[in-house]
N, C-alpha and C positions, 0 to 999 in steps of 0.2 A: 244392878247393883250399883253403892255409892261406895267412891274412894276415900280412903281412909289411910291416916299416918301411922295406925299401931300395926306393927306385925307381928301376923296369926299367932295366936299361943301355941299351935301346934308345931308349926312351924320347924321341920329338921328334927323332930322330937327325940327321934333312937339315933342318934350321935352322940358320940362320947362329948361329957360336957365343955370341954376347950375349943374343938374346933365348931359346936354348936352357938357357942356364945358370939363365938368370930361372925359367925356367918351369920348370927339373927342382926349384930350389930352392922355387918354391911347392908343388909337390906331395909334397917332402918335409915342410913344414912340415905341408901337409894331414891327411897318413899320421899325425903322431906325436900331431896331435888325434884322429885315428881311435882312435887305441890307448890314448888316456888316457881314452875312454870306459866306463864301467862293463859286464864282460864281460856280452853278451847285451842289453845297452840298446837299445830301438831307436836309429836313427840318422836324424838328420832335418837338413836346413841350416838355421843359423840367418842368415836373411834381413830385409834392411832394408825393401824392397818387392817388392810384387807385386802381379799382373793376373789374380790368379783371385776370382773370384767366389762359390768357396762361404765358407759361413759355418761353421770348423771347430772343434773341441773345440780349449780352449786345454792347452798339454801344456807341463811343466815339466821336462821332460828336456832337456838341454844338448842345443846343435846347433853340426855345425859351421862355422867360422867363414869363408865365403868369401868376403868382400868384395874379397881383392887378387886375385881369378881375376876381373876388370873390365879390360878393356883387350887393344887388338891386339898381338897379337908381331910379326908381318910383314905385310906386302902382296908379293906377289912380282907385280912389275905386267907382267912378261911375261908371265907362265902367268894372268896372271888369276886369282891365290887371294891368300888371307888363311888365317895362323892365326890361331885368337881364340880369346880365354878365355870356358869355357863363362856365369861370369857377367855377361859383356860386354852391356851395354845396347847397342841398335840406333840409338839417340843417338850412344852413343860411336862405334860401328861403320863407319857410314855419315859421320863424320864424318873418321874416316881414311883411307877411301877413296874419298872425293869427288875430295879435290885430286889423287889419282892419275887422275880424270878414269874411275873405277870405284864401281861400286854393286853389295852383293849383289843376286844373282838374284829375291829376294822379301823386302820389306824391308815387315812386318806394319804399322800403323797409329800405333801408340802407340810414343813413345821409348823407356819406361821396359819394352818386353819386350825379355828377354834370348834371346840369340843359344840358350844352352843351354835355354831354355823352348819357345820356339818351335818347336824340335826336338822335346824330350821331349813337350813338349805340342800340337803343330800351331799353324800360323799361315799369315796368307793375305793375298794383298792384289793391288791390280792388275796387277802381270804373271803373275798365277797361270792366266789362261787358257793362256800359254804354257810358263809353267817351273813349274808342280804349284806344293807345300809348300813352306817352307823344306828340311825335312830333305833334299831332292830333291837339291840341288845340296852337299850332305855329300858332302868324299872321303874323310877320314878322322874316326874321333873317338875320344880316349881320354877312357873311362869309369872312372870310381870305383864298383866294383862292389858289394852290400852285402857281401860276404863279406871289402871292405876290399882287395881285389885295384885292381892298374891296367891297363888291358887296352884294346892299340888294335885295335878295330874297324874296317873296310873291309868294302868289298860282295862282297871277295873271298878273306881270310885265314880263319883257323880261328876268329873271333869274327864270322864274317858272320851267323850266327842274329841277334846281340846288335846288330849292324849293320841289321838289317833289323825287327827287333821293338823296337827300341828309339823311333820314336816313337809316341806316345801310349800311352807308360807314365808318365808323370807323376812322373817320379823314382824308381818301385818299381820299379825292375830296377838303378839305378845314376845317377848324377850325373854331366855331362861335364865335364873338364876343359879342355879346347884339341877345339877342331874345324876342318878345315882346311875353307873350302867356295870353290864357284865364285866370281866375278865377272865383272860383265858391264860393256861401255862406256857412258859415257851421253855427254849433248850438254847445253850449257848447260841449256836452256830445253825446257818443254813446252808443246806445242800441243793444247788440249783443247777440246771441243766437244762439246754437251749436248745430246743428240737425244730428244727426247719423243715417246711411244708413250702410245696412247688406253687401252690393256690392258694386261696383262703375256703373255698370250699372243701378240699380235704383237711383241713386246719380249723374248721365248724368243726365236722364230723367227730376228729381226736377230739376236741373240747368237750360233745357231748358224752363220749364215751369215758372219758376222764373223771367228769363231774359224776358218773356212773358209778363208777365204779371205786371212786374214791382214792385209788392208789395208782402206782404207776411202777410196773418192773419191782412187784413185791412193796415198792415203799408207799407209809401211808402220803398221801397227798395233800403240803400246809399250806401251798401257795398256789397262783395261777394267773398267768396273764399273759401278755405276749407283744407282738410286733411286728408294723407291718413294713419293710421297708421297700416293695413294690409289687407290682400283683402276681411275680410270681416267685415272690420272696419273702414266708410268714413264717416267723417263730412264735413259737412257745417255749414259755420260761415256767418251768416246774421245780416249786421249792420243798424240800421238807426238813425240818426239825433233824436236827443230830446235835451228840453230845460231843463227838469230837469232829475236828476236822487237819486233813495234814498240812494243810496253809490257810489263807485267809488274805482275800485281795481287798485293797484300799481304794476306793474313786472319790475321795473327798479331795484329790489332791490333782497331782499331772491325770492320772488315768482318770478315762472318762467311763461309768457304767453302759451306755447304752451303744458302745463303740464296741464293748466287750460281747455283745449276745452275738454279733459275725463273726468273730476272733475265736471263741472258745467254744467248747461244747459242755464242758462243767467249772464250776469254783464253790467256791466256799466264801461267803462273809460272817462275821458276829450278827447275832441277829439283830442289834443296836443299827449297823450300816447296813443291813438288809432293809429294815424298816424305811433306813432313810437316802436309800440307792439313785431316787429319782430327784431329790431335792440340790443334789449339788446341781446340778445341771438345766436344773426346772425342768425335765425330761432333757430334751434335746435342744429346749427353745434357747439356753445362753449361745448357740451358736453365732446368734444374729447380731450379739453384744461383740462378739471380735473373742470373748474371752477362752472359747478353746481352740487360737493359733497358740501351740507352744511356746511361742517368745514372749507372749500377752501372758498368758498363766503362769508361768514360773515368777513373773512380776507380783501377783496380786495374793495378799494374804490368806489363810484357809478361809478364817472367817467370815469373809465378803462372797466367799465362792457357796450361795445360797439363793433358793426362791425370790426372798420378799427384799431383796439387794438386787436382783434382777428385776421384779415387779415393778418398784419403785423408778428404775431408770425407764423402762418401757411407758408405763404411764405417764412419766414428765413428758416424755416424747409426742405423745399422740394427746395430752393437756394442750401442750403448747403450740402446737402446730408443727413441730421442729421434723418433727419423722417425714411428713405431708411434704415441705419444702424443701429437704434432701431428696426426696421423690422427684421435682419436679425438677430442681438443679442437676440432676442427672438427665434429662430429658424422659424419662419413664412415665406413662400413664400412673395415674392415681392408684392407689393400691385398698383392698376390702379387707378390715379385718375377720378373718374367718377363726374365731376362738371357738370350739363346740367340744361338748361330751352329749353322746347320743346311746340311747339305748335300742336294738332292736333284737326280736328271736332269731337265737341260735342260727334256724333253718335258713335267714332270712339275710344272713351278715353279708353271705357271698355277691347275694343279691345290690344289698348296700354300695359293697365296695364297688362292685363295676362301674357303680352311677359314680361313686367320689372319685375314683380314680378319670372316668371320661371327663367329670363337671367341674372337679376341683383340683385335683392336681398335687393337694399337698402331701409329702413327704417327709418324716415316717409316722408313721399313725400307731397311736395305743390300742390296744384292745383289754378289755379286761370281761370275765365271765362275773355274771352274779346271777342268782336266785332267791327268790322270798324265804326268809329263814323259816319262819312257821306261816303255813298255809291255812292256817285257822285266822289270819290277822288281813284287815285290811286298811291302808294307808291310803286314806281319804283322796288326798290333795294330789296323789303320785300314786295310781292304781296300776298293780301288773298284773297278768294272768300268773298264781303261785303254783301253778304247774305247768310252768315253761320256763326254758332257759332263757337269759339274756345274754347279749352281748353289748360292754360300753364301747362308745369306740371313741376316741379323743384326739384331736386336731385342734391345732394352736399355730396359727399361721396370717399370713398375708397373702390376697391375689392381686392379677393385676385386673382392674374393671377394663372394661372390653368397650369400644367407643359407643355412647347413646345408653351406656345402663347407669343405673343409680345405686346409689348407697344400698345395699340390704338385700339385691338379689342373691346372690349367691348363697348365702344363711338362707333366704326366704324359699330358696329352691331345697336348699336341705331339709329344711321343715315340712314340705309339703313330703317329700321324700319319707322323711322317715313314721309322717302318720301311714303314707300310703303301707307301710310293709308293717304295720301293728306296734312301730317304737314307741320312744320316746325321749324328750330332750329337756337335758338340766337348762336353771334358768339364769345361772350365775354370770351370764356372758348374755350380749347384746339377743334381743328376738324383736322378731318383726310380725309375729300372728296377727291377724284381724281378730279385732276383740271378740267376738262372738265364736270363732273358734277357737282364742283362747280358752275361754271359757267351758268350753262342748270337750275339749284335751283335760282340762283340771280342775271337773267336777265344780264349776262355778254356783250350781245349787245349793252342795253341801257346805261350801265358804262362804255363801251370803248367809245361813245360817249362823256358823260359826263367828262373823263379822258381827252381826247384831247382837250376838250373846258377850262376848269380850269385848266389845269396841265398839259398844252403839253410838257413842260419837262421834267415830271415825278418827279419832287424835292421830289414829297412823295410817299412813298409805294402804291402798287394797293392792293386792297381789299383782293388778293387772299394770295398773300405774305406775309401779314399782316397776315391774320387769318388762315391759315393752314401752310404756310412755318416760323411761328415762326420766324420773324424777327422786 
């Protein structure tokens, strides 16, 4: 392929005229930026926000300004689809679709995750037991490849290899500029029920049964996730849409959602507040910044109670070394950050949690069941058994390092255990795989073919460099 400054003539040809022309102008401007990069220089994005937890080497190379690629181009209410720019945050996407009584099939938990990021880097939420991961509801996407081309990829066209290889490529094959996604109808409220189990094994059995039935006590099951507060205290949260609610709870201010799981069996939220129930306290991670203390929380404006604010604070503490210095001043051992999401088959969940409680000890822990939406598809860089129910296990904290331990020892032990159990690990955070192991797990053979086809001059990092090498 040869780079060209021209926007492909048929790009977004079936959009209404106004959003089509607006989008084509954005693409033309971006392509001109690409041409201005020095020949052979690495290509990267100049992004203002990130939800990645990898500490990366600083780069002085110029980046492509994609700030304008945040917005919803068109919502097709009749066909339940939306054409969305790749840098659109889910906060903006949901705000555009909910007034039409629609939402994306899977909405990751944090407001500033972008649609393009969730597709190239995976995402998950409580509809994933039925609808899989965000990339599984993508119908087509325009991708700026490493060689400067803009191609439209679908499951059936000449770029189907890129369509199925793009998820889990983390921007190393290209960047999504526009995605057409399916939408699902919503009702105004969500009724949720928190069901307690005394051990992980019985919770895992219940997950399998619930997914098989698709219902609970005669109600359709629309949402399913879980929270582990201890080896003998596991909750599954079952959600169902409803047209009416006797009351609604508000967890965007002084009340904290995750604490309510242990305090009340049944609850009601607006659909908007249900979608963002985890964002206000970054699940439970806001506790580390002190903002769950009532005296402090009352002083903080609600607009600052959100995950991206906490993310910036934690990121500053890590990059500046402030967190490490405070730990040393307290006379405590150094700490290793253990911020991961992994997936294991539901039948191995109890086994993984036994290992985790014994060797890591972080609590609480999030559970999110998932299965592949279309068993006919194969997502080449994150291959899962389409007949298997998996459970995502999310844990985000730090642990004290033992004497003589090296940074990454705990994370590497988790990687080894997940692989032993037939699972997979998301790559948004630090990874410690040896290179041969990494490529064996993430289908290096297919990745090499895609890389040679869509980034032949290696203008983008490769997946191992980016996700393990910290570049």
